[in-house]
Biopython code that builds the backbone (N, CA, C, O; Angstrom):
import numpy as np
from Bio.PDB.StructureBuilder import StructureBuilder

atoms = [
    (1, "MET", "N", (-45.352, 0.472, 49.151)),
    (1, "MET", "CA", (-44.896, 1.275, 47.676)),
    (1, "MET", "C", (-43.427, 0.854, 47.480)),
    (1, "MET", "O", (-42.481, 0.773, 48.263)),
    (2, "GLY", "N", (-43.574, 0.602, 46.094)),
    (2, "GLY", "CA", (-42.267, -0.355, 45.332)),
    (2, "GLY", "C", (-40.753, 0.999, 45.548)),
    (2, "GLY", "O", (-40.837, 2.072, 46.146)),
    (3, "GLN", "N", (-39.553, 0.439, 44.853)),
    (3, "GLN", "CA", (-38.485, 1.555, 44.765)),
    (3, "GLN", "C", (-38.936, 2.202, 43.595)),
    (3, "GLN", "O", (-39.908, 1.593, 43.149)),
    (4, "ARG", "N", (-38.595, 3.306, 42.830)),
    (4, "ARG", "CA", (-38.649, 3.988, 41.850)),
    (4, "ARG", "C", (-37.677, 3.364, 40.821)),
    (4, "ARG", "O", (-36.620, 2.768, 41.025)),
    (5, "GLN", "N", (-38.258, 3.633, 39.756)),
    (5, "GLN", "CA", (-37.484, 3.152, 38.539)),
    (5, "GLN", "C", (-37.424, 4.109, 37.709)),
    (5, "GLN", "O", (-38.269, 5.004, 37.705)),
    (6, "GLY", "N", (-36.106, 4.052, 36.629)),
    (6, "GLY", "CA", (-36.126, 5.171, 35.709)),
    (6, "GLY", "C", (-37.530, 5.155, 34.885)),
    (6, "GLY", "O", (-37.969, 6.304, 34.826)),
    (7, "SER", "N", (-37.989, 4.641, 34.528)),
    (7, "SER", "CA", (-39.230, 4.390, 33.380)),
    (7, "SER", "C", (-40.064, 5.384, 34.030)),
    (7, "SER", "O", (-40.675, 6.226, 33.371)),
    (8, "ASP", "N", (-40.127, 5.305, 35.595)),
    (8, "ASP", "CA", (-41.113, 6.213, 35.847)),
    (8, "ASP", "C", (-41.242, 7.504, 35.790)),
    (8, "ASP", "O", (-42.277, 8.064, 36.151)),
    (9, "LEU", "N", (-39.899, 8.316, 35.194)),
    (9, "LEU", "CA", (-40.032, 9.732, 34.722)),
    (9, "LEU", "C", (-40.563, 9.741, 33.519)),
    (9, "LEU", "O", (-40.679, 10.901, 33.123)),
    (10, "LEU", "N", (-41.010, 8.809, 32.615)),
    (10, "LEU", "CA", (-41.054, 9.042, 31.629)),
    (10, "LEU", "C", (-42.261, 8.842, 31.977)),
    (10, "LEU", "O", (-42.419, 10.055, 32.109)),
    (11, "LEU", "N", (-43.454, 8.351, 32.302)),
    (11, "LEU", "CA", (-44.950, 8.053, 33.136)),
    (11, "LEU", "C", (-45.056, 9.362, 33.650)),
    (11, "LEU", "O", (-46.036, 9.961, 33.206)),
    (12, "PHE", "N", (-44.098, 10.233, 34.741)),
    (12, "PHE", "CA", (-44.716, 11.428, 35.214)),
    (12, "PHE", "C", (-44.730, 12.180, 33.997)),
    (12, "PHE", "O", (-45.703, 12.742, 33.493)),
    (13, "LEU", "N", (-43.509, 12.131, 33.560)),
    (13, "LEU", "CA", (-43.334, 13.020, 31.784)),
    (13, "LEU", "C", (-44.907, 13.111, 31.022)),
    (13, "LEU", "O", (-45.393, 14.141, 30.554)),
    (14, "GLU", "N", (-45.388, 12.086, 31.033)),
    (14, "GLU", "CA", (-46.836, 11.603, 30.005)),
    (14, "GLU", "C", (-47.789, 12.278, 30.917)),
    (14, "GLU", "O", (-48.340, 13.304, 30.518)),
    (15, "SER", "N", (-48.067, 11.767, 32.207)),
    (15, "SER", "CA", (-48.912, 12.406, 33.116)),
    (15, "SER", "C", (-49.123, 13.908, 33.264)),
    (15, "SER", "O", (-50.188, 14.493, 33.070)),
    (16, "ARG", "N", (-47.934, 14.469, 33.644)),
    (16, "ARG", "CA", (-47.902, 15.946, 33.535)),
    (16, "ARG", "C", (-48.442, 16.771, 32.318)),
    (16, "ARG", "O", (-49.013, 17.833, 32.566)),
    (17, "LEU", "N", (-48.332, 16.449, 31.309)),
    (17, "LEU", "CA", (-48.330, 17.207, 30.268)),
    (17, "LEU", "C", (-49.791, 17.011, 29.972)),
    (17, "LEU", "O", (-50.510, 17.983, 29.740)),
    (18, "LEU", "N", (-50.398, 15.378, 29.976)),
    (18, "LEU", "CA", (-51.821, 15.281, 30.049)),
    (18, "LEU", "C", (-52.694, 16.009, 31.153)),
    (18, "LEU", "O", (-53.897, 16.196, 30.973)),
    (19, "SER", "N", (-51.974, 16.450, 32.408)),
    (19, "SER", "CA", (-52.789, 17.235, 33.013)),
    (19, "SER", "C", (-52.594, 18.465, 33.046)),
    (19, "SER", "O", (-53.113, 19.103, 33.962)),
    (20, "ASP", "N", (-51.865, 19.074, 32.147)),
    (20, "ASP", "CA", (-51.658, 20.535, 31.607)),
    (20, "ASP", "C", (-52.486, 21.295, 30.658)),
    (20, "ASP", "O", (-52.511, 20.978, 29.469)),
    (21, "ARG", "N", (-53.031, 22.089, 31.032)),
    (21, "ARG", "CA", (-54.091, 22.610, 29.755)),
    (21, "ARG", "C", (-53.863, 24.066, 29.389)),
    (21, "ARG", "O", (-54.708, 24.809, 28.889)),
    (22, "GLN", "N", (-52.360, 24.439, 29.769)),
    (22, "GLN", "CA", (-51.844, 25.574, 29.141)),
    (22, "GLN", "C", (-51.295, 25.683, 27.622)),
    (22, "GLN", "O", (-51.065, 24.647, 26.999)),
    (23, "LEU", "N", (-51.136, 26.659, 27.171)),
    (23, "LEU", "CA", (-49.854, 26.716, 26.230)),
    (23, "LEU", "C", (-48.500, 26.330, 26.247)),
    (23, "LEU", "O", (-47.883, 26.874, 27.163)),
    (24, "PRO", "N", (-47.861, 25.610, 25.577)),
    (24, "PRO", "CA", (-46.368, 25.302, 26.199)),
    (24, "PRO", "C", (-45.932, 26.341, 26.260)),
    (24, "PRO", "O", (-45.432, 26.554, 27.365)),
    (25, "GLY", "N", (-45.847, 27.380, 25.387)),
    (25, "GLY", "CA", (-44.851, 28.747, 25.334)),
    (25, "GLY", "C", (-43.454, 28.751, 24.719)),
    (25, "GLY", "O", (-42.527, 29.527, 24.951)),
    (26, "PHE", "N", (-43.513, 27.657, 23.840)),
    (26, "PHE", "CA", (-42.060, 27.148, 23.341)),
    (26, "PHE", "C", (-42.665, 26.331, 22.332)),
    (26, "PHE", "O", (-43.820, 25.910, 22.403)),
    (27, "SER", "N", (-41.680, 26.061, 21.170)),
    (27, "SER", "CA", (-41.634, 24.781, 20.420)),
    (27, "SER", "C", (-40.761, 24.014, 20.186)),
    (27, "SER", "O", (-39.820, 24.341, 20.909)),
    (28, "GLY", "N", (-40.443, 22.983, 19.466)),
    (28, "GLY", "CA", (-39.474, 22.398, 19.051)),
    (28, "GLY", "C", (-39.954, 20.564, 19.827)),
    (28, "GLY", "O", (-41.003, 20.166, 20.333)),
    (29, "THR", "N", (-38.694, 19.912, 19.594)),
    (29, "THR", "CA", (-39.263, 18.406, 19.598)),
    (29, "THR", "C", (-38.114, 18.319, 20.943)),
    (29, "THR", "O", (-37.046, 18.920, 21.054)),
    (30, "VAL", "N", (-38.739, 17.383, 21.856)),
    (30, "VAL", "CA", (-37.871, 16.769, 22.743)),
    (30, "VAL", "C", (-37.887, 15.081, 22.889)),
    (30, "VAL", "O", (-38.865, 14.370, 22.659)),
    (31, "ALA", "N", (-36.833, 14.722, 23.236)),
    (31, "ALA", "CA", (-36.690, 13.084, 23.203)),
    (31, "ALA", "C", (-35.671, 12.927, 24.339)),
    (31, "ALA", "O", (-34.446, 13.046, 24.311)),
    (32, "ILE", "N", (-36.575, 12.602, 25.428)),
    (32, "ILE", "CA", (-35.927, 11.933, 26.793)),
    (32, "ILE", "C", (-36.146, 10.264, 26.826)),
    (32, "ILE", "O", (-37.238, 9.720, 26.988)),
    (33, "GLY", "N", (-34.762, 9.523, 26.621)),
    (33, "GLY", "CA", (-34.809, 8.440, 27.116)),
    (33, "GLY", "C", (-34.179, 7.789, 28.506)),
    (33, "GLY", "O", (-33.490, 8.336, 29.366)),
    (34, "VAL", "N", (-34.585, 6.643, 28.431)),
    (34, "VAL", "CA", (-34.411, 6.074, 29.918)),
    (34, "VAL", "C", (-33.658, 4.349, 29.488)),
    (34, "VAL", "O", (-34.450, 3.570, 28.958)),
    (35, "ARG", "N", (-32.349, 3.887, 29.702)),
    (35, "ARG", "CA", (-32.415, 2.928, 29.459)),
    (35, "ARG", "C", (-31.919, 2.126, 30.782)),
    (35, "ARG", "O", (-30.910, 2.546, 31.348)),
    (36, "SER", "N", (-32.448, 1.228, 31.185)),
    (36, "SER", "CA", (-32.633, 0.281, 32.126)),
    (36, "SER", "C", (-31.565, -0.976, 32.209)),
    (36, "SER", "O", (-31.140, -1.506, 31.183)),
    (37, "ALA", "N", (-31.125, -1.456, 33.706)),
    (37, "ALA", "CA", (-29.936, -2.375, 32.411)),
    (37, "ALA", "C", (-30.022, -3.615, 31.848)),
    (37, "ALA", "O", (-30.969, -4.358, 32.104)),
    (38, "GLY", "N", (-28.883, -4.006, 30.896)),
    (38, "GLY", "CA", (-29.629, -5.022, 30.269)),
    (38, "GLY", "C", (-30.925, -5.025, 29.071)),
    (38, "GLY", "O", (-31.361, -5.991, 28.445)),
    (39, "SER", "N", (-31.395, -3.437, 29.003)),
    (39, "SER", "CA", (-32.438, -3.519, 28.102)),
    (39, "SER", "C", (-32.227, -2.187, 26.796)),
    (39, "SER", "O", (-31.305, -1.376, 26.882)),
    (40, "ALA", "N", (-32.927, -2.171, 26.000)),
    (40, "ALA", "CA", (-33.074, -1.146, 24.946)),
    (40, "ALA", "C", (-34.147, -0.038, 25.879)),
    (40, "ALA", "O", (-35.112, -0.174, 26.631)),
    (41, "PRO", "N", (-33.376, 1.041, 25.354)),
    (41, "PRO", "CA", (-33.875, 2.182, 26.269)),
    (41, "PRO", "C", (-35.246, 2.592, 25.663)),
    (41, "PRO", "O", (-35.422, 2.613, 24.445)),
    (42, "LEU", "N", (-36.461, 3.000, 26.800)),
    (42, "LEU", "CA", (-37.708, 3.470, 26.123)),
    (42, "LEU", "C", (-37.800, 5.121, 26.347)),
    (42, "LEU", "O", (-37.561, 5.669, 27.423)),
    (43, "TRP", "N", (-38.152, 5.737, 25.248)),
    (43, "TRP", "CA", (-38.309, 6.900, 25.007)),
    (43, "TRP", "C", (-39.397, 7.743, 25.438)),
    (43, "TRP", "O", (-40.405, 7.099, 25.729)),
    (44, "TRP", "N", (-39.491, 8.959, 25.561)),
    (44, "TRP", "CA", (-40.312, 10.110, 25.901)),
    (44, "TRP", "C", (-40.192, 10.900, 24.502)),
    (44, "TRP", "O", (-39.228, 11.548, 24.095)),
    (45, "ASN", "N", (-41.137, 10.726, 24.024)),
    (45, "ASN", "CA", (-40.712, 12.163, 22.600)),
    (45, "ASN", "C", (-42.407, 12.667, 22.976)),
    (45, "ASN", "O", (-43.427, 12.129, 23.407)),
    (46, "ALA", "N", (-41.904, 14.240, 22.448)),
    (46, "ALA", "CA", (-42.984, 15.448, 22.405)),
    (46, "ALA", "C", (-42.654, 16.126, 21.325)),
    (46, "ALA", "O", (-41.669, 15.794, 20.666)),
    (47, "SER", "N", (-43.492, 17.260, 20.962)),
    (47, "SER", "CA", (-43.606, 17.807, 19.976)),
    (47, "SER", "C", (-44.346, 19.185, 20.611)),
    (47, "SER", "O", (-45.524, 19.016, 20.927)),
    (48, "PHE", "N", (-43.763, 20.582, 20.840)),
    (48, "PHE", "CA", (-44.076, 21.669, 21.261)),
    (48, "PHE", "C", (-44.238, 22.745, 19.970)),
    (48, "PHE", "O", (-43.635, 22.897, 18.907)),
    (49, "GLY", "N", (-45.384, 23.413, 20.636)),
    (49, "GLY", "CA", (-45.987, 24.204, 19.250)),
    (49, "GLY", "C", (-47.085, 24.914, 20.015)),
    (49, "GLY", "O", (-47.059, 25.141, 21.225)),
    (50, "ALA", "N", (-48.136, 25.267, 19.100)),
    (50, "ALA", "CA", (-49.642, 25.565, 19.337)),
    (50, "ALA", "C", (-49.948, 24.629, 20.513)),
    (50, "ALA", "O", (-50.237, 25.088, 21.618)),
    (51, "THR", "N", (-49.881, 23.275, 20.260)),
    (51, "THR", "CA", (-50.262, 22.587, 21.309)),
    (51, "THR", "C", (-48.863, 21.691, 21.799)),
    (51, "THR", "O", (-47.807, 21.810, 21.178)),
    (52, "ALA", "N", (-48.991, 20.841, 22.917)),
    (52, "ALA", "CA", (-48.098, 19.864, 22.650)),
    (52, "ALA", "C", (-48.428, 18.017, 22.566)),
    (52, "ALA", "O", (-49.172, 17.351, 23.286)),
    (53, "GLU", "N", (-47.415, 17.504, 21.215)),
    (53, "GLU", "CA", (-48.159, 16.148, 21.382)),
    (53, "GLU", "C", (-46.986, 15.551, 21.821)),
    (53, "GLU", "O", (-45.812, 15.916, 21.758)),
    (54, "HIS", "N", (-47.736, 14.181, 22.455)),
    (54, "HIS", "CA", (-46.233, 13.589, 23.201)),
    (54, "HIS", "C", (-46.588, 12.094, 23.325)),
    (54, "HIS", "O", (-47.688, 11.827, 22.843)),
    (55, "GLY", "N", (-45.733, 10.782, 24.001)),
    (55, "GLY", "CA", (-46.163, 9.667, 24.008)),
    (55, "GLY", "C", (-44.459, 9.108, 24.228)),
    (55, "GLY", "O", (-43.399, 9.609, 23.853)),
    (56, "ILE", "N", (-44.866, 7.437, 25.266)),
    (56, "ILE", "CA", (-43.954, 6.711, 25.276)),
    (56, "ILE", "C", (-43.814, 6.010, 24.353)),
    (56, "ILE", "O", (-44.856, 5.801, 23.731)),
    (57, "ALA", "N", (-42.653, 5.388, 23.865)),
    (57, "ALA", "CA", (-42.443, 4.223, 22.643)),
    (57, "ALA", "C", (-41.009, 3.701, 22.816)),
    (57, "ALA", "O", (-40.205, 4.217, 23.592)),
    (58, "ALA", "N", (-40.772, 2.747, 22.115)),
    (58, "ALA", "CA", (-39.767, 1.939, 22.023)),
    (58, "ALA", "C", (-38.513, 2.865, 21.501)),
    (58, "ALA", "O", (-37.346, 2.865, 21.893)),
    (59, "ALA", "N", (-39.136, 3.637, 20.506)),
    (59, "ALA", "CA", (-37.851, 4.350, 19.700)),
    (59, "ALA", "C", (-38.157, 5.792, 19.999)),
    (59, "ALA", "O", (-39.259, 6.224, 20.335)),
    (60, "ARG", "N", (-36.861, 6.604, 19.811)),
    (60, "ARG", "CA", (-37.126, 7.986, 19.346)),
    (60, "ARG", "C", (-37.425, 8.029, 18.324)),
    (60, "ARG", "O", (-37.036, 7.389, 17.347)),
    (61, "ALA", "N", (-38.442, 9.094, 18.473)),
    (61, "ALA", "CA", (-39.226, 9.878, 17.462)),
    (61, "ALA", "C", (-38.187, 10.527, 16.436)),
    (61, "ALA", "O", (-37.367, 11.362, 16.819)),
    (62, "GLY", "N", (-38.279, 10.037, 14.931)),
    (62, "GLY", "CA", (-37.241, 10.784, 13.762)),
    (62, "GLY", "C", (-36.087, 11.562, 14.758)),
    (62, "GLY", "O", (-35.432, 11.081, 15.682)),
    (63, "ASP", "N", (-36.096, 13.261, 14.088)),
    (63, "ASP", "CA", (-34.528, 13.794, 14.548)),
    (63, "ASP", "C", (-34.920, 15.089, 15.567)),
    (63, "ASP", "O", (-34.688, 16.248, 15.223)),
    (64, "PRO", "N", (-35.464, 14.787, 16.701)),
    (64, "PRO", "CA", (-35.671, 15.573, 18.092)),
    (64, "PRO", "C", (-34.789, 17.079, 17.309)),
    (64, "PRO", "O", (-34.197, 17.053, 16.231)),
    (65, "ASP", "N", (-34.915, 18.061, 18.058)),
    (65, "ASP", "CA", (-34.312, 19.520, 18.238)),
    (65, "ASP", "C", (-33.583, 19.141, 19.031)),
    (65, "ASP", "O", (-32.402, 19.221, 18.692)),
    (66, "VAL", "N", (-33.841, 18.602, 20.325)),
    (66, "VAL", "CA", (-32.541, 18.266, 21.324)),
    (66, "VAL", "C", (-33.304, 16.466, 22.010)),
    (66, "VAL", "O", (-34.418, 15.967, 21.851)),
    (67, "GLU", "N", (-32.159, 16.007, 22.702)),
    (67, "GLU", "CA", (-32.607, 14.261, 23.330)),
    (67, "GLU", "C", (-31.313, 14.646, 24.013)),
    (67, "GLU", "O", (-30.315, 15.302, 23.715)),
    (68, "ILE", "N", (-31.945, 13.661, 25.511)),
    (68, "ILE", "CA", (-30.452, 13.008, 26.309)),
    (68, "ILE", "C", (-31.125, 11.787, 26.479)),
    (68, "ILE", "O", (-32.321, 11.643, 26.224)),
    (69, "LEU", "N", (-30.179, 10.659, 27.022)),
    (69, "LEU", "CA", (-30.561, 9.724, 27.236)),
    (69, "LEU", "C", (-29.593, 9.323, 28.798)),
    (69, "LEU", "O", (-28.383, 9.197, 28.986)),
    (70, "LEU", "N", (-30.946, 9.197, 29.845)),
    (70, "LEU", "CA", (-30.542, 8.722, 30.919)),
    (70, "LEU", "C", (-30.606, 7.150, 31.563)),
    (70, "LEU", "O", (-31.490, 6.329, 31.320)),
    (71, "ASP", "N", (-29.608, 6.982, 32.316)),
    (71, "ASP", "CA", (-29.669, 5.099, 32.833)),
    (71, "ASP", "C", (-30.813, 5.644, 34.363)),
    (71, "ASP", "O", (-31.199, 6.656, 34.948)),
    (72, "ASP", "N", (-30.914, 4.386, 34.390)),
    (72, "ASP", "CA", (-32.094, 4.290, 35.481)),
    (72, "ASP", "C", (-31.782, 5.556, 36.871)),
    (72, "ASP", "O", (-32.715, 6.335, 37.070)),
    (73, "GLU", "N", (-30.722, 5.687, 37.614)),
    (73, "GLU", "CA", (-30.411, 6.411, 38.368)),
    (73, "GLU", "C", (-30.548, 7.530, 38.196)),
    (73, "GLU", "O", (-30.904, 8.327, 39.063)),
    (74, "GLU", "N", (-30.202, 7.877, 36.656)),
    (74, "GLU", "CA", (-30.158, 9.299, 36.856)),
    (74, "GLU", "C", (-31.571, 9.942, 36.550)),
    (74, "GLU", "O", (-31.943, 11.039, 36.966)),
    (75, "ALA", "N", (-32.283, 9.087, 35.766)),
    (75, "ALA", "CA", (-33.936, 9.458, 35.854)),
    (75, "ALA", "C", (-34.273, 9.431, 36.868)),
    (75, "ALA", "O", (-34.689, 10.518, 37.269)),
    (76, "VAL", "N", (-34.307, 8.518, 37.662)),
    (76, "VAL", "CA", (-34.768, 8.530, 39.292)),
    (76, "VAL", "C", (-34.082, 9.726, 40.120)),
    (76, "VAL", "O", (-34.378, 10.082, 41.261)),
    (77, "ALA", "N", (-33.373, 10.110, 39.513)),
    (77, "ALA", "CA", (-32.515, 11.794, 40.414)),
    (77, "ALA", "C", (-33.515, 12.759, 40.001)),
    (77, "ALA", "O", (-33.918, 13.577, 40.828)),
    (78, "VAL", "N", (-34.068, 12.757, 38.535)),
    (78, "VAL", "CA", (-34.542, 13.682, 38.067)),
    (78, "VAL", "C", (-36.100, 13.941, 38.575)),
    (78, "VAL", "O", (-36.707, 14.976, 38.853)),
    (79, "LEU", "N", (-36.386, 12.876, 38.574)),
    (79, "LEU", "CA", (-37.993, 12.707, 39.025)),
    (79, "LEU", "C", (-37.703, 13.076, 40.248)),
    (79, "LEU", "O", (-38.615, 13.794, 40.659)),
    (80, "GLU", "N", (-36.672, 12.901, 41.226)),
    (80, "GLU", "CA", (-36.860, 13.102, 42.855)),
    (80, "GLU", "C", (-36.585, 14.920, 43.107)),
    (80, "GLU", "O", (-36.560, 15.478, 44.204)),
    (81, "GLY", "N", (-36.373, 15.683, 41.534)),
    (81, "GLY", "CA", (-35.814, 16.948, 41.924)),
    (81, "GLY", "C", (-34.364, 17.235, 41.662)),
    (81, "GLY", "O", (-33.973, 18.400, 41.726)),
    (82, "ASN", "N", (-33.354, 16.034, 41.305)),
    (82, "ASN", "CA", (-31.735, 16.379, 41.696)),
    (82, "ASN", "C", (-31.133, 15.871, 40.718)),
    (82, "ASN", "O", (-30.529, 14.798, 40.717)),
    (83, "ALA", "N", (-31.303, 16.824, 39.593)),
    (83, "ALA", "CA", (-30.568, 16.614, 38.387)),
    (83, "ALA", "C", (-29.227, 17.321, 38.014)),
    (83, "ALA", "O", (-28.660, 17.671, 36.979)),
    (84, "SER", "N", (-28.998, 17.360, 39.324)),
    (84, "SER", "CA", (-27.182, 18.242, 39.261)),
    (84, "SER", "C", (-26.081, 17.073, 38.781)),
    (84, "SER", "O", (-25.096, 17.399, 38.119)),
    (85, "GLY", "N", (-26.299, 15.874, 39.117)),
    (85, "GLY", "CA", (-25.186, 14.670, 38.146)),
    (85, "GLY", "C", (-25.267, 14.503, 37.420)),
    (85, "GLY", "O", (-24.455, 13.687, 36.986)),
    (86, "ILE", "N", (-26.374, 15.090, 36.384)),
    (86, "ILE", "CA", (-25.925, 14.726, 34.943)),
    (86, "ILE", "C", (-25.175, 15.445, 34.222)),
    (86, "ILE", "O", (-25.186, 16.676, 34.232)),
    (87, "ASP", "N", (-24.548, 14.830, 33.620)),
    (87, "ASP", "CA", (-23.319, 15.292, 32.681)),
    (87, "ASP", "C", (-24.129, 15.955, 31.451)),
    (87, "ASP", "O", (-24.851, 15.352, 30.657)),
    (88, "PRO", "N", (-23.805, 17.522, 31.481)),
    (88, "PRO", "CA", (-24.959, 18.180, 30.599)),
    (88, "PRO", "C", (-24.149, 17.990, 28.672)),
    (88, "PRO", "O", (-24.723, 18.446, 27.683)),
    (89, "ASP", "N", (-22.864, 17.279, 28.618)),
    (89, "ASP", "CA", (-22.686, 16.744, 27.216)),
    (89, "ASP", "C", (-23.444, 15.542, 26.847)),
    (89, "ASP", "O", (-23.577, 15.262, 25.656)),
    (90, "ARG", "N", (-23.920, 14.854, 27.712)),
    (90, "ARG", "CA", (-25.340, 14.215, 27.451)),
    (90, "ARG", "C", (-26.326, 14.666, 26.405)),
    (90, "ARG", "O", (-26.830, 14.004, 25.498)),
    (91, "VAL", "N", (-26.515, 16.097, 26.762)),
    (91, "VAL", "CA", (-27.240, 16.559, 25.692)),
    (91, "VAL", "C", (-27.086, 16.759, 24.461)),
    (91, "VAL", "O", (-26.077, 17.392, 24.151)),
    (92, "VAL", "N", (-27.750, 16.428, 23.667)),
    (92, "VAL", "CA", (-27.524, 16.369, 21.774)),
    (92, "VAL", "C", (-28.337, 17.489, 21.511)),
    (92, "VAL", "O", (-29.464, 17.588, 21.995)),
    (93, "GLY", "N", (-27.942, 18.158, 20.930)),
    (93, "GLY", "CA", (-28.864, 19.632, 20.277)),
    (93, "GLY", "C", (-28.635, 20.855, 20.936)),
    (93, "GLY", "O", (-27.572, 21.413, 21.208)),
    (94, "ASP", "N", (-30.016, 21.243, 21.190)),
    (94, "ASP", "CA", (-30.459, 22.568, 21.288)),
    (94, "ASP", "C", (-30.810, 22.302, 22.958)),
    (94, "ASP", "O", (-31.931, 22.014, 23.377)),
    (95, "ARG", "N", (-29.530, 22.477, 23.840)),
    (95, "ARG", "CA", (-29.904, 22.934, 24.916)),
    (95, "ARG", "C", (-31.177, 23.749, 26.011)),
    (95, "ARG", "O", (-31.672, 23.406, 27.084)),
    (96, "SER", "N", (-31.421, 25.259, 24.893)),
    (96, "SER", "CA", (-32.069, 25.820, 25.390)),
    (96, "SER", "C", (-33.281, 25.497, 25.742)),
    (96, "SER", "O", (-33.976, 25.844, 26.697)),
    (97, "LEU", "N", (-33.476, 24.720, 24.770)),
    (97, "LEU", "CA", (-34.984, 24.229, 24.323)),
    (97, "LEU", "C", (-34.748, 23.337, 25.743)),
    (97, "LEU", "O", (-35.161, 23.914, 26.749)),
    (98, "LEU", "N", (-34.241, 22.230, 25.919)),
    (98, "LEU", "CA", (-34.480, 21.300, 26.735)),
    (98, "LEU", "C", (-34.398, 22.124, 28.437)),
    (98, "LEU", "O", (-34.642, 21.464, 29.448)),
    (99, "ARG", "N", (-34.014, 23.656, 28.503)),
    (99, "ARG", "CA", (-33.736, 24.176, 29.799)),
    (99, "ARG", "C", (-35.308, 24.656, 29.810)),
    (99, "ARG", "O", (-36.090, 24.350, 30.710)),
    (100, "ARG", "N", (-35.627, 25.411, 28.731)),
    (100, "ARG", "CA", (-37.301, 25.568, 28.756)),
    (100, "ARG", "C", (-37.867, 24.719, 29.014)),
    (100, "ARG", "O", (-38.944, 25.050, 29.511)),
    (101, "PHE", "N", (-37.697, 23.469, 28.932)),
    (101, "PHE", "CA", (-38.556, 21.926, 28.632)),
    (101, "PHE", "C", (-38.812, 21.771, 30.097)),
    (101, "PHE", "O", (-39.914, 21.608, 30.622)),
    (102, "LEU", "N", (-37.367, 21.862, 30.827)),
    (102, "LEU", "CA", (-37.404, 21.437, 31.984)),
    (102, "LEU", "C", (-38.251, 22.148, 33.169)),
    (102, "LEU", "O", (-38.991, 21.601, 33.987)),
    (103, "GLN", "N", (-37.853, 23.864, 32.999)),
    (103, "GLN", "CA", (-38.247, 24.674, 33.499)),
    (103, "GLN", "C", (-39.396, 24.997, 33.871)),
    (103, "GLN", "O", (-39.791, 25.389, 34.969)),
    (104, "ARG", "N", (-40.265, 24.710, 32.314)),
    (104, "ARG", "CA", (-41.887, 24.802, 32.782)),
    (104, "ARG", "C", (-42.621, 23.146, 32.889)),
    (104, "ARG", "O", (-43.823, 23.073, 33.147)),
    (105, "TYR", "N", (-42.181, 22.460, 32.771)),
    (105, "TYR", "CA", (-42.769, 21.305, 33.618)),
    (105, "TYR", "C", (-42.493, 20.799, 34.557)),
    (105, "TYR", "O", (-43.291, 20.468, 35.434)),
    (106, "LEU", "N", (-41.058, 20.598, 34.575)),
    (106, "LEU", "CA", (-40.347, 19.713, 35.756)),
    (106, "LEU", "C", (-39.541, 21.001, 36.993)),
    (106, "LEU", "O", (-38.912, 20.677, 38.001)),
    (107, "HIS", "N", (-39.800, 22.402, 36.539)),
    (107, "HIS", "CA", (-39.675, 23.203, 37.432)),
    (107, "HIS", "C", (-38.126, 23.024, 37.875)),
    (107, "HIS", "O", (-37.735, 23.308, 39.007)),
    (108, "VAL", "N", (-37.167, 22.446, 36.697)),
    (108, "VAL", "CA", (-35.760, 21.930, 37.247)),
    (108, "VAL", "C", (-35.214, 23.575, 36.898)),
    (108, "VAL", "O", (-35.344, 24.123, 35.804)),
    (109, "THR", "N", (-34.673, 24.095, 37.941)),
    (109, "THR", "CA", (-33.741, 25.405, 38.276)),
    (109, "THR", "C", (-32.362, 25.148, 39.267)),
    (109, "THR", "O", (-31.906, 25.837, 40.180)),
    (110, "ASN", "N", (-31.926, 23.913, 38.707)),
    (110, "ASN", "CA", (-30.800, 23.772, 40.089)),
    (110, "ASN", "C", (-29.635, 23.776, 38.915)),
    (110, "ASN", "O", (-29.785, 24.436, 37.887)),
    (111, "THR", "N", (-28.415, 22.942, 39.179)),
    (111, "THR", "CA", (-27.185, 23.355, 38.329)),
    (111, "THR", "C", (-27.248, 22.779, 37.434)),
    (111, "THR", "O", (-26.439, 23.126, 36.572)),
    (112, "LEU", "N", (-28.173, 21.615, 37.074)),
    (112, "LEU", "CA", (-28.027, 20.993, 35.846)),
    (112, "LEU", "C", (-28.691, 22.603, 34.641)),
    (112, "LEU", "O", (-28.049, 22.524, 33.593)),
    (113, "ASP", "N", (-29.334, 23.407, 34.606)),
    (113, "ASP", "CA", (-30.258, 24.046, 34.639)),
    (113, "ASP", "C", (-28.948, 24.836, 34.142)),
    (113, "ASP", "O", (-28.575, 24.843, 32.969)),
    (114, "ILE", "N", (-28.277, 25.525, 35.240)),
    (114, "ILE", "CA", (-27.125, 26.182, 34.889)),
    (114, "ILE", "C", (-25.890, 25.661, 34.285)),
    (114, "ILE", "O", (-25.055, 26.375, 33.729)),
    (115, "ARG", "N", (-25.799, 24.220, 34.436)),
    (115, "ARG", "CA", (-24.926, 23.938, 33.377)),
    (115, "ARG", "C", (-24.998, 23.645, 31.849)),
    (115, "ARG", "O", (-24.152, 23.270, 31.037)),
    (116, "LEU", "N", (-26.423, 23.979, 31.751)),
    (116, "LEU", "CA", (-26.885, 23.617, 30.185)),
    (116, "LEU", "C", (-26.790, 25.132, 29.840)),
    (116, "LEU", "O", (-27.459, 25.406, 28.844)),
    (117, "ASN", "N", (-26.201, 26.084, 30.341)),
    (117, "ASN", "CA", (-26.248, 27.571, 29.936)),
    (117, "ASN", "C", (-24.867, 27.484, 28.807)),
    (117, "ASN", "O", (-24.703, 28.190, 27.812)),
    (118, "ARG", "N", (-23.885, 26.286, 29.371)),
    (118, "ARG", "CA", (-22.665, 26.314, 28.684)),
    (118, "ARG", "C", (-22.695, 26.273, 27.039)),
    (118, "ARG", "O", (-21.642, 26.296, 26.402)),
]
sb = StructureBuilder()
sb.init_structure("model")
sb.init_model(0)
sb.init_chain("A")
sb.init_seg("    ")
for serial, (resi, resn, name, xyz) in enumerate(atoms, 1):
    if name == "N":
        sb.init_residue(resn, " ", resi, " ")
    sb.init_atom(name, np.array(xyz, "f"), 0.0, 1.0, " ", f" {name:<3s}", serial, name[0])
structure = sb.get_structure()
């Protein structure tokens, strides 16, 4: 099996939401980008409400309620359950929405989650 890449996080998010049959429990728009060295970012865009609409794209969709752009290393860390090294100042927009999303879909309740409360 090959080494993980940052874009694997976006594939995981897409897979996670495709397999989830429950209501999101919150509403808003989320954009998570991953930038690999020397290339443009790849984005996972999602809109949550009565249902969740989501997908991977070459561009960030519109003006999301919250967005975060990660590098490969940070994205792999999130995928492996260790998001504590991510600077919460990189989060643009509604931190509480990102926190609810992380808790609901990634079960993240670590240091990043606590730092998002600032």
